FIVOFI-397150 format. One line per 8 residues: number of its first residue (from 1); for each residue y, z, x of C-alpha. Coordinates in steps of 0.2 Angstrom, whole numbers, plus 5000, padded with zeros to 4 digits. Example, Ala and Ser with C-alpha at 12.3 -4.5 7.8 and 13.67 -1.06 7.14 Angstrom:
BEGIN
1 = 4978 5039 5062; 4995 5036 5068
This chain:
BEGIN
1 = 3734 5486 5258; 3732 5502 5268; 3728 5518 5257; 3730 5535 5267; 3723 5551 5260; 3735 5566 5258; 3726 5575 5272; 3728 5560 5284
9 = 3746 5561 5280; 3747 5580 5282; 3738 5580 5300; 3749 5565 5305; 3765 5576 5301; 3758 5589 5310; 3754 5579 5325; 3772 5573 5324
17 = 3779 5590 5324; 3768 5596 5338; 3774 5582 5349; 3794 5583 5345; 3794 5602 5349; 3788 5600 5368; 3800 5584 5368; 3816 5595 5363
25 = 3811 5608 5374; 3809 5596 5389; 3825 5588 5383; 3835 5607 5383; 3828 5610 5401; 3834 5594 5407; 3852 5597 5401; 3850 5614 5406
33 = 3845 5608 5424; 3860 5594 5425; 3873 5606 5420; 3866 5619 5433; 3865 5605 5446; 3884 5600 5441; 3890 5617 5445; 3881 5619 5460
41 = 3885 5603 5469; 3903 5602 5464; 3905 5619 5472; 3897 5612 5487; 3907 5596 5487; 3924 5607 5487; 3916 5619 5500; 3913 5605 5511
49 = 3932 5598 5508; 3939 5614 5515; 3926 5615 5529; 3918 5630 5524; 3900 5624 5516; 3892 5636 5527; 3899 5650 5516; 3892 5642 5500
57 = 3874 5639 5508; 3875 5656 5514; 3878 5665 5498; 3866 5653 5489; 3851 5657 5499; 3855 5675 5499; 3856 5674 5480; 3842 5663 5479
65 = 3831 5674 5491; 3836 5689 5482; 3832 5681 5465; 3815 5674 5469; 3809 5688 5480; 3813 5703 5468; 3808 5693 5454; 3791 5689 5461
73 = 3789 5707 5468; 3791 5714 5451; 3780 5701 5444; 3767 5704 5454; 3769 5724 5452; 3771 5722 5433; 3758 5709 5432; 3745 5717 5443
81 = 3747 5734 5432; 3744 5725 5414; 3728 5717 5424; 3723 5733 5429; 3725 5741 5412; 3717 5728 5403; 3701 5729 5414; 3701 5747 5412
89 = 3700 5745 5394; 3685 5755 5386; 3668 5746 5381; 3667 5757 5366; 3680 5760 5354; 3676 5774 5341; 3679 5769 5324; 3696 5776 5316
97 = 3711 5771 5304; 3721 5768 5319; 3708 5757 5329; 3705 5746 5312; 3724 5744 5311; 3726 5738 5331; 3711 5728 5329; 3720 5715 5318
105 = 3734 5715 5334; 3719 5714 5345; 3712 5698 5337; 3729 5690 5337; 3733 5694 5354; 3717 5690 5364; 3716 5671 5360; 3735 5670 5369
113 = 3733 5685 5380; 3738 5676 5397; 3752 5668 5389; 3759 5682 5382; 3756 5691 5399; 3765 5677 5408; 3779 5677 5397; 3783 5695 5397
121 = 3781 5696 5416; 3792 5679 5418; 3806 5689 5406; 3807 5704 5416; 3806 5696 5433; 3821 5683 5427; 3831 5700 5421; 3827 5709 5438
129 = 3831 5694 5449; 3846 5690 5441; 3852 5708 5443; 3847 5709 5460; 3854 5693 5466; 3871 5700 5462; 3869 5712 5475; 3869 5699 5489
137 = 3884 5709 5498; 3875 5724 5501; 3860 5715 5506; 3869 5704 5518; 3879 5719 5525; 3865 5729 5529; 3856 5715 5540; 3872 5712 5550
145 = 3879 5731 5550; 3892 5736 5565; 3892 5753 5569; 3909 5762 5569; 3907 5773 5584; 3910 5788 5573; 3900 5802 5566; 3902 5812 5550
153 = 3904 5831 5555; 3891 5837 5543; 3875 5826 5546; 3881 5818 5562; 3877 5801 5557; 3887 5785 5561; 3899 5780 5548; 3890 5764 5545
161 = 3876 5774 5538; 3887 5778 5523; 3895 5761 5522; 3880 5748 5524; 3863 5758 5524; 3866 5770 5511; 3871 5758 5497; 3855 5746 5502
169 = 3843 5762 5501; 3850 5765 5484; 3847 5747 5479; 3828 5747 5486; 3826 5763 5477; 3834 5756 5460; 3823 5742 5462; 3807 5753 5464
177 = 3811 5764 5450; 3814 5749 5438; 3797 5741 5444; 3786 5759 5442; 3794 5762 5424; 3791 5744 5418; 3774 5746 5425; 3772 5762 5416
185 = 3777 5756 5399; 3766 5738 5400; 3752 5749 5405; 3755 5761 5391; 3755 5747 5379; 3740 5737 5386; 3730 5755 5385; 3735 5758 5368
193 = 3731 5741 5361; 3715 5741 5369; 3710 5759 5365; 3712 5768 5381; 3724 5777 5373; 3723 5787 5356; 3734 5796 5345; 3723 5800 5331
201 = 3704 5805 5331; 3695 5820 5340; 3690 5821 5357; 3702 5815 5373; 3716 5805 5368; 3714 5796 5385; 3700 5788 5393; 3696 5792 5410
209 = 3702 5776 5420; 3717 5775 5409; 3721 5792 5413; 3721 5788 5432; 3729 5773 5431; 3745 5782 5421; 3742 5797 5435; 3745 5785 5448
217 = 3761 5776 5440; 3769 5792 5436; 3764 5801 5452; 3772 5786 5461; 3789 5788 5451; 3788 5805 5455; 3786 5802 5473; 3801 5788 5471
225 = 3810 5804 5465; 3807 5815 5481; 3813 5801 5493; 3829 5798 5481; 3833 5818 5481; 3831 5816 5500; 3844 5802 5501; 3855 5812 5488
233 = 3859 5824 5502; 3868 5810 5511; 3877 5803 5495; 3886 5823 5495; 3897 5814 5509; 3907 5807 5494; 3906 5823 5483; 3920 5825 5471
241 = 3915 5843 5466; 3926 5854 5478; 3945 5853 5480; 3945 5837 5490; 3934 5822 5491; 3917 5825 5502; 3906 5840 5501; 3913 5856 5500
249 = 3907 5875 5502; 3895 5874 5486; 3888 5856 5491; 3884 5862 5508; 3876 5881 5504; 3869 5875 5487; 3867 5858 5481; 3862 5852 5499
257 = 3846 5866 5501; 3843 5862 5483; 3840 5843 5486; 3829 5846 5500; 3819 5859 5490; 3818 5849 5474; 3811 5833 5486; 3796 5846 5492
265 = 3794 5851 5475; 3794 5832 5468; 3781 5829 5483; 3769 5842 5478; 3770 5836 5460; 3766 5819 5464; 3752 5827 5473; 3745 5835 5459
273 = 3745 5818 5448; 3737 5809 5462; 3724 5824 5461; 3722 5820 5443; 3711 5803 5447; 3697 5815 5450; 3700 5828 5439; 3698 5827 5418
281 = 3712 5834 5409; 3733 5834 5412; 3733 5854 5417; 3739 5850 5434; 3750 5837 5431; 3759 5847 5416; 3761 5861 5428; 3769 5852 5441
289 = 3780 5842 5429; 3786 5858 5420; 3790 5865 5439; 3799 5852 5443; 3810 5850 5426; 3813 5869 5429; 3818 5869 5446; 3830 5854 5443
297 = 3838 5864 5431; 3839 5880 5440; 3839 5875 5457; 3849 5859 5455; 3861 5865 5441; 3862 5883 5437; 3862 5889 5455; 3877 5878 5462
305 = 3887 5882 5447; 3884 5901 5449; 3890 5900 5469; 3904 5889 5463; 3910 5902 5449; 3907 5918 5459; 3907 5914 5477; 3922 5900 5479
313 = 3933 5902 5465; 3937 5921 5469; 3940 5916 5487; 3943 5896 5488; 3954 5895 5501; 3944 5904 5513; 3928 5895 5508; 3935 5879 5507
321 = 3947 5878 5521; 3935 5869 5535; 3931 5856 5521; 3949 5853 5518; 3953 5849 5534; 3938 5837 5536; 3944 5827 5522; 3963 5828 5528
329 = 3957 5821 5544; 3945 5807 5538; 3957 5801 5524; 3969 5799 5538; 3958 5790 5548; 3950 5778 5534; 3968 5772 5528; 3974 5770 5545
337 = 3988 5784 5545; 3982 5795 5558; 3994 5789 5570; 4010 5790 5559; 4024 5798 5565; 4032 5812 5555; 4050 5818 5561; 4064 5829 5554
345 = 4079 5821 5550; 4095 5822 5541; 4098 5842 5544; 4116 5837 5551; 4123 5821 5544; 4139 5814 5550; 4155 5819 5541; 4169 5813 5552
353 = 4175 5798 5542; 4182 5789 5558; 4164 5790 5565; 4157 5785 5549; 4169 5770 5548; 4162 5766 5566; 4145 5765 5561; 4148 5755 5547
361 = 4155 5741 5558; 4139 5740 5567; 4129 5739 5551; 4121 5721 5550; 4108 5712 5542; 4107 5723 5526; 4099 5712 5513; 4109 5710 5498
369 = 4100 5693 5490; 4086 5702 5479; 4069 5691 5479; 4066 5699 5461; 4083 5695 5451; 4087 5678 5461; 4073 5669 5455; 4082 5663 5439
377 = 4098 5659 5451; 4087 5647 5462; 4078 5640 5446; 4095 5634 5439; 4103 5630 5455; 4089 5622 5464; 4076 5617 5449; 4082 5600 5449
385 = 4073 5594 5433; 4064 5605 5420; 4048 5600 5425; 4050 5610 5440; 4048 5630 5442; 4052 5643 5453; 4042 5660 5454; 4050 5674 5444
393 = 4047 5685 5461; 4052 5676 5477; 4048 5682 5495; 4056 5688 5510; 4053 5680 5527; 4062 5678 5543; 4068 5665 5554; 4076 5661 5571
401 = 4093 5654 5566; 4105 5651 5579; 4096 5662 5591; 4093 5676 5579; 4082 5682 5568; 4088 5683 5550; 4079 5689 5533; 4078 5675 5522
409 = 4072 5674 5503; 4061 5659 5502; 4051 5650 5489; 4043 5632 5484; 4048 5621 5471; 4031 5620 5459; 4028 5608 5445; 4024 5614 5429
417 = 4018 5598 5422; 4023 5583 5413; 4042 5583 5404; 4039 5589 5387; 4037 5574 5374; 4030 5564 5389; 4013 5571 5391; 3997 5560 5392
425 = 3982 5560 5402; 3989 5548 5415; 4005 5556 5419; 3997 5574 5418; 3982 5571 5431; 3988 5555 5442; 4008 5556 5442; 4013 5573 5441
433 = 4002 5581 5453; 4013 5591 5465; 4027 5601 5468; 4041 5599 5480; 4052 5607 5492; 4053 5623 5502; 4070 5632 5495; 4078 5646 5506
441 = 4093 5658 5507; 4101 5669 5518; 4096 5688 5514; 4111 5696 5519; 4124 5682 5517; 4130 5675 5501; 4143 5661 5496; 4160 5666 5489
449 = 4155 5663 5471; 4140 5677 5472; 4126 5664 5473; 4113 5662 5488; 4119 5654 5505; 4106 5641 5507; 4097 5639 5523; 4087 5625 5515
457 = 4088 5616 5498; 4089 5600 5487; 4077 5585 5485; 4073 5579 5499; 4075 5596 5509; 4092 5598 5518; 4096 5612 5530; 4091 5621 5545
465 = 4072 5621 5543; 4063 5605 5546; 4050 5601 5534; 4039 5587 5537; 4028 5587 5522; 4037 5595 5507; 4025 5590 5494; 4016 5607 5486
473 = 3998 5600 5482; 3991 5617 5483; 4002 5630 5477; 4002 5647 5465; 4005 5635 5448; 3992 5623 5453; 3978 5630 5441; 3972 5613 5433
481 = 3966 5599 5442; 3973 5582 5448; 3968 5566 5455; 3977 5559 5469; 3976 5548 5483; 3970 5531 5477; 3974 5515 5483; 3992 5511 5476
489 = 3993 5526 5467; 4010 5531 5463; 4013 5551 5463; 4030 5558 5458; 4040 5566 5472; 4057 5569 5464; 4068 5560 5453; 4082 5550 5463
497 = 4097 5538 5459; 4087 5523 5466; 4084 5508 5455; 4067 5515 5452; 4074 5533 5446; 4061 5542 5456; 4053 5544 5473; 4034 5543 5475
505 = 4022 5546 5486; 4002 5543 5489; 3992 5558 5495; 3984 5556 5511; 3979 5572 5516; 3962 5578 5521; 3958 5591 5506; 3950 5585 5491
513 = 3934 5577 5485; 3930 5557 5483; 3928 5553 5464; 3928 5533 5468; 3909 5535 5464; 3901 5533 5447; 3891 5549 5451; 3904 5560 5457
521 = 3915 5555 5442; 3900 5558 5430; 3900 5576 5437; 3917 5579 5436; 3919 5572 5420; 3905 5586 5414; 3912 5600 5424; 3930 5598 5417
529 = 3924 5592 5401; 3935 5577 5401; 3928 5560 5399; 3943 5552 5404; 3937 5555 5422; 3923 5546 5420; 3930 5531 5409; 3949 5528 5414
537 = 3952 5512 5424; 3968 5522 5433; 3957 5530 5446; 3958 5519 5460; 3949 5518 5476; 3949 5532 5490; 3954 5542 5474; 3951 5561 5476
545 = 3950 5576 5465; 3959 5591 5468; 3953 5605 5460; 3951 5627 5465; 3968 5625 5473; 3978 5641 5471; 3980 5650 5487; 3971 5666 5481
553 = 3956 5656 5474; 3954 5645 5489; 3953 5662 5500; 3945 5671 5489; 3930 5657 5488; 3930 5655 5507; 3931 5674 5511; 3922 5683 5497
561 = 3920 5699 5505; 3939 5701 5507; 3951 5709 5494; 3967 5699 5494; 3985 5705 5494; 3994 5702 5476; 4009 5691 5484; 4005 5676 5494
569 = 4021 5670 5502; 4025 5652 5509; 4031 5650 5526; 4036 5634 5536; 4028 5633 5552; 4026 5617 5565; 4036 5608 5550; 4022 5611 5538
577 = 4023 5624 5522; 4008 5636 5523; 4003 5650 5512; 4000 5668 5520; 3989 5679 5513; 3982 5696 5519; 3966 5700 5518; 3958 5718 5517
585 = 3941 5725 5520; 3937 5739 5509; 3923 5751 5506; 3920 5767 5494; 3908 5776 5507; 3919 5783 5520; 3912 5803 5520; 3925 5814 5517
593 = 3939 5803 5512; 3949 5803 5498; 3944 5790 5485; 3960 5780 5476; 3959 5767 5462; 3967 5752 5469; 3975 5746 5455; 3983 5761 5452
601 = 3989 5764 5470; 3997 5747 5470; 4005 5746 5454; 4025 5747 5453; 4040 5738 5444; 4036 5721 5451; 4017 5719 5447; 4019 5725 5430
609 = 4034 5715 5427; 4032 5699 5437; 4020 5686 5434; 4019 5679 5452; 4012 5694 5459; 3994 5699 5457; 3988 5716 5450; 3974 5723 5460
617 = 3956 5726 5451; 3954 5746 5448; 3940 5748 5461; 3939 5765 5469; 3940 5764 5488; 3942 5777 5502; 3943 5765 5517; 3955 5750 5519
625 = 3959 5739 5533; 3971 5722 5534; 3959 5715 5545; 3963 5696 5540; 3977 5685 5540; 3974 5669 5531; 3983 5653 5528; 3982 5638 5514
633 = 3993 5622 5519; 4002 5617 5504; 4000 5599 5506; 3983 5597 5510; 3973 5613 5506; 3968 5617 5524; 3961 5634 5524; 3961 5646 5540
641 = 3956 5663 5544; 3963 5674 5558; 3955 5689 5563; 3969 5703 5565; 3963 5720 5567; 3950 5718 5580; 3942 5734 5579; 3936 5733 5561
649 = 3919 5738 5559; 3917 5730 5542; 3926 5714 5546; 3915 5712 5562; 3899 5714 5550; 3905 5699 5538; 3910 5689 5552; 3890 5690 5558
657 = 3886 5685 5540; 3898 5671 5539; 3898 5664 5557; 3911 5654 5565; 3923 5656 5549; 3936 5668 5556; 3947 5662 5572; 3951 5675 5583
665 = 3967 5682 5583; 3971 5674 5600; 3970 5656 5592; 3986 5660 5580; 4000 5648 5584; 4015 5656 5589; 4028 5648 5577; 4016 5654 5564
673 = 4013 5672 5570; 4030 5677 5570; 4030 5675 5551; 4016 5688 5549; 4022 5703 5541; 4014 5721 5536; 4007 5719 5518; 4014 5727 5502
681 = 3997 5732 5495; 3992 5740 5510; 4009 5750 5511; 4009 5756 5495; 3992 5762 5497; 3994 5771 5513; 4012 5778 5505; 4002 5785 5491
689 = 3989 5794 5505; 4004 5800 5514; 4013 5807 5499; 3999 5822 5502; 3991 5819 5518; 4007 5820 5529; 4002 5840 5527; 3989 5840 5541
697 = 3984 5859 5540; 3972 5863 5527; 3981 5880 5521; 3996 5871 5518; 3988 5857 5511; 3978 5868 5498; 3995 5875 5492; 4001 5858 5489
705 = 4019 5865 5491; 4025 5851 5502; 4017 5836 5492; 4029 5822 5488; 4029 5808 5476; 4035 5790 5475; 4051 5790 5464; 4052 5780 5448
713 = 4061 5764 5449; 4079 5769 5442; 4082 5753 5433; 4064 5754 5425; 4056 5769 5413; 4041 5774 5419; 4037 5762 5434; 4036 5766 5451
721 = 4049 5759 5463; 4042 5746 5474; 4044 5745 5492; 4057 5734 5501; 4056 5723 5516; 4073 5723 5526; 4079 5725 5544; 4085 5742 5550
729 = 4087 5753 5564; 4078 5769 5564; 4083 5783 5575; 4080 5779 5593; 4079 5760 5590; 4092 5748 5600; 4091 5734 5589; 4086 5731 5571
737 = 4068 5730 5566; 4060 5720 5551; 4052 5734 5541; 4043 5738 5525; 4052 5753 5517; 4049 5767 5504; 4058 5784 5500; 4048 5800 5493
745 = 4054 5813 5481; 4047 5830 5481; 4036 5832 5468; 4043 5836 5453; 4060 5836 5460; 4073 5822 5458; 4082 5824 5477; 4075 5815 5492
753 = 4061 5821 5503; 4058 5808 5516; 4060 5791 5521; 4045 5780 5528; 4046 5763 5536; 4032 5752 5544; 4037 5739 5559; 4032 5722 5551
761 = 4036 5711 5566; 4020 5707 5576; 4022 5714 5592; 4017 5729 5601; 4024 5741 5587; 4018 5732 5573; 4009 5742 5560; 4018 5759 5567
769 = 4022 5771 5552; 4037 5781 5554; 4043 5795 5542; 4058 5803 5542; 4056 5821 5533; 4072 5827 5526; 4074 5848 5524; 4065 5856 5510
777 = 4083 5861 5503; 4091 5844 5505; 4107 5840 5494; 4103 5821 5497; 4100 5812 5481; 4085 5804 5474; 4086 5784 5469; 4087 5791 5450
785 = 4103 5803 5453; 4111 5790 5464; 4109 5778 5450; 4117 5790 5437; 4131 5794 5450; 4137 5777 5452; 4138 5776 5432; 4147 5794 5431
793 = 4161 5789 5445; 4176 5784 5435; 4183 5770 5447; 4164 5762 5448; 4163 5761 5430; 4179 5753 5428; 4174 5739 5439; 4156 5739 5429
801 = 4166 5738 5413; 4175 5722 5418; 4160 5714 5423; 4152 5717 5406; 4165 5710 5396; 4162 5696 5384; 4143 5699 5382; 4141 5698 5402
809 = 4127 5710 5407; 4124 5718 5424; 4108 5717 5433; 4104 5730 5446; 4097 5723 5462; 4085 5733 5474; 4091 5750 5479; 4090 5751 5497
817 = 4090 5766 5507; 4095 5765 5526; 4095 5779 5538; 4113 5779 5543; 4124 5792 5553; 4111 5807 5553; 4109 5804 5534; 4104 5791 5521
825 = 4115 5778 5515; 4111 5768 5499; 4116 5751 5495; 4113 5742 5479; 4118 5724 5474; 4125 5722 5458; 4123 5705 5448; 4132 5699 5434
833 = 4122 5688 5420; 4133 5678 5407; 4128 5677 5390; 4128 5659 5390; 4141 5645 5386; 4148 5628 5392; 4160 5637 5405; 4148 5652 5411
841 = 4134 5652 5421; 4117 5659 5413; 4109 5666 5429; 4111 5682 5440; 4127 5680 5454; 4132 5693 5464; 4148 5702 5459; 4148 5720 5466
849 = 4140 5730 5481; 4139 5748 5477; 4136 5761 5490; 4134 5779 5492; 4132 5792 5506; 4131 5811 5504; 4140 5816 5488; 4153 5799 5488
857 = 4150 5782 5479; 4160 5767 5482; 4158 5749 5475; 4166 5732 5483; 4166 5714 5481; 4157 5713 5499; 4146 5727 5507; 4161 5727 5520
865 = 4172 5733 5508; 4162 5745 5497; 4159 5752 5515; 4176 5753 5519; 4181 5761 5502; 4167 5774 5504; 4173 5782 5520; 4190 5781 5514
873 = 4186 5794 5501; 4175 5784 5487; 4179 5775 5473; 4180 5755 5469; 4188 5743 5479; 4201 5732 5469; 4191 5717 5465; 4197 5700 5472
881 = 4197 5691 5455; 4211 5700 5446; 4212 5686 5431; 4200 5697 5420; 4212 5709 5408; 4210 5728 5409; 4200 5736 5395; 4209 5746 5384
889 = 4210 5766 5385; 4218 5777 5372; 4219 5762 5360; 4238 5762 5359; 4245 5744 5351; 4226 5739 5346; 4222 5734 5328; 4212 5747 5317
897 = 4198 5737 5320; 4198 5738 5339; 4203 5756 5338; 4186 5761 5328; 4176 5750 5340; 4186 5761 5355; 4181 5777 5347; 4163 5771 5344
905 = 4160 5765 5361; 4167 5782 5369; 4155 5792 5357; 4140 5782 5361; 4144 5781 5381; 4146 5801 5379; 4129 5802 5369; 4121 5791 5384
913 = 4128 5803 5397; 4120 5818 5388; 4104 5809 5385; 4103 5807 5405; 4109 5823 5409; 4092 5832 5401; 4079 5837 5412; 4069 5824 5412
921 = 4081 5812 5405; 4078 5808 5386; 4075 5789 5389; 4073 5786 5370; 4089 5793 5366; 4097 5785 5380; 4090 5766 5375; 4097 5769 5357
929 = 4114 5775 5364; 4117 5759 5375; 4111 5749 5361; 4125 5756 5350; 4137 5755 5365; 4134 5737 5367; 4137 5732 5349; 4153 5743 5350
937 = 4160 5734 5365; 4155 5718 5357; 4164 5723 5342; 4179 5727 5354; 4180 5711 5361; 4179 5702 5345; 4194 5712 5338; 4204 5708 5353
945 = 4201 5690 5352; 4206 5690 5335; 4221 5699 5339; 4226 5688 5353; 4224 5674 5341; 4236 5678 5328; 4254 5674 5332; 4265 5687 5337
953 = 4282 5690 5344; 4277 5705 5354; 4260 5706 5359; 4252 5722 5362; 4249 5726 5379; 4232 5732 5386; 4229 5748 5395; 4215 5754 5406
961 = 4202 5769 5407; 4190 5766 5394; 4173 5772 5398; 4158 5759 5403; 4141 5756 5398; 4127 5759 5409; 4118 5742 5417; 4104 5733 5406
969 = 4088 5741 5413; 4081 5728 5423; 4065 5727 5434; 4069 5724 5453; 4058 5726 5470; 4058 5719 5486
């Protein structure tokens, strides 16, 4: 029997504890290292799968270099000052209560001095390295900067200095300021701890070595401040002090000289601190520091304020005129609208009915299929099974059909997952792996029943467009991973009537990462936190895992320097389905250019109400170019970047950083090139700029009398009207041009001020912006007024009322505006959506086309009928379907319940019209009136039905003429 003493047991326990701690720390370090390795390696595998591994390695080395370089440099600077402060400690410390208290800390710290110092320096280095490594774009852009070939009007420097060099200088200065401040803090602590600094006791509060050391550090800080003051002069290029962005009168005549003076004062003050190395006392540094603070307040703050208040404000236009003109010129260049053609239009619109009718006969290609309304129609008619989904906002493209270019509304049938109640890991990840099919309908032509006339449809695809690979493995709904392509693996294409009940396929594309090895399966099981990847026996040989596979995510990863348009769209080119994305290069450093919030500038009804269109971040920019067109193959995930704007210096800079990742414009296949279009987000920013900057004279711009605004969507309260794609002829055109269009109201007024269109077909005129400016006293009504006019016209109201019987609601489509006969023609498709039921179609179908020209409105089953009616004097054409009974009018012959309901309907309708007639309209009262009106109409319909079901020898006839409700507000867009 062995006996151990209690002391021995305690020592043994202590030894085990000491051994356990490093083991746990080592294990934790290994786990962290494994997780970091998993993230890095799986990302590298993904980049290799899309053939852009150089993008990943370039970013990795840049981040690593900045992390290690900045961390080491900071560690050296701070560590050196810590060592210097320790070595300058006084050999003798006078006895005092303060020093006696500090002695306990010195005794505790001294044995671990090096460990504590290394720990502090390491933490500071890691924090700094992490912060600086995130600034890799600033560093790489500076190293590869490309000149703009244009200089700013104030300092005469190339624009590239402000876009690339100035941000890098600010980054370097920020790092140096941090290093000096941290060094000063560390030195203060060490000097105080070891007696170099004292707060109590007689005599000097700082030893001469400590004073010299701290004087040097403060002097370096002040010297850096002098450099910062000098470069702040160039930062005025984007000043927001004046009437417009860019340096104004006060900046040039007060702030600019003040910055120069403060830089000189800071140099003098720094010299005084350096002189203090040899002098005892703090008088000179104190005088210098006081001088610097007072100068910063008086010269840098008070003086510019006085100049602004007493020189500029009393005569602002005269003082700011040249700077406003600089802002106008720079802003128009920065946003690519300097070449916008503004012409007068609409002074003498055609009025002769015969000529209007003749022009109407030549009007073709007006898109009636609204891509933001008919998503539900596509869903119901082409869904196939409930596990397929179409987006809630479709897209507009063009295709050559029978030798003619036709506007087409397009979408792909994507997968939403395994059917409800059948989910399992195998089905979710290995069977239901992809969507299937490309569906499209003619934009201007619909079937007789109001549904789309299909160009391509069904599963397998049929129609006039050949699709060799209809599978959608990479799509907007492909948010999760799938495992595909294993030997013998059966992936669902679509259900059919075969004995198997479905058509299967096996992925054979080049995209994806192999998961047929234990190592890769372990990594991806860790990445996705899914042990089935590691344990499942259903993963066969040659299997691949697809992840990071939404088009926007893929392009953003391979081109992190781009800002992507919010609306990728699918095209069929050479039998393949490709996603097309527009990439923008942006900057916030273009001198004198007006800054805008990208998020605010691109918001409208579609971005706020449709999930298929992504919102832009609220980044503030003052330069924008559509420099890159990107494509993603929907089957194998191949990503290609094409240079589109060959003159953009920002794109050229990043093409130097990521060499051989962007293909030249000349390499774009012709059948793909024909599907490129002008991007919406770029257009929205430009229209926001041109709302003000169509005024090119500084004095007129200052008065802001000619400014415009984008109108509100007439169907959605508080949302801007989106731009619309359509083919139209502008004055001077011989054939219709596929264009992106918008309209403007005068600021604060409802009538129309201008019409804007940009040519969207690739070719010599692509990107040409044309603005038709209406006379200042133009009587042409704006979108909101036209929408009200449709609802106020008696004959149009009657037609709409009939559509709304039995709970059916009307859904207004995009309100298109077309230059026509010297004026502007409005066209709005009106869809009807039944309330549901076995015999009703619960999706929107086109029932009427509403048109307006001048002060006349009309409606018809088709555009031709509506135009014919319009130019005969206005009103509504008789509907082709006469089976719907006319609504009751004065209530004669109706039951008591029906008469009460009719009276209520008339009262609520009048209340709604009164609310609309106010300026501005009372939308709250209007919405309440519409709700009550719908209730009254439902009661009226129920009373009529009850009366009809009661047997009677002499049924009461119905009359016509009752008011009709306004449409249910439904967001639209193009």
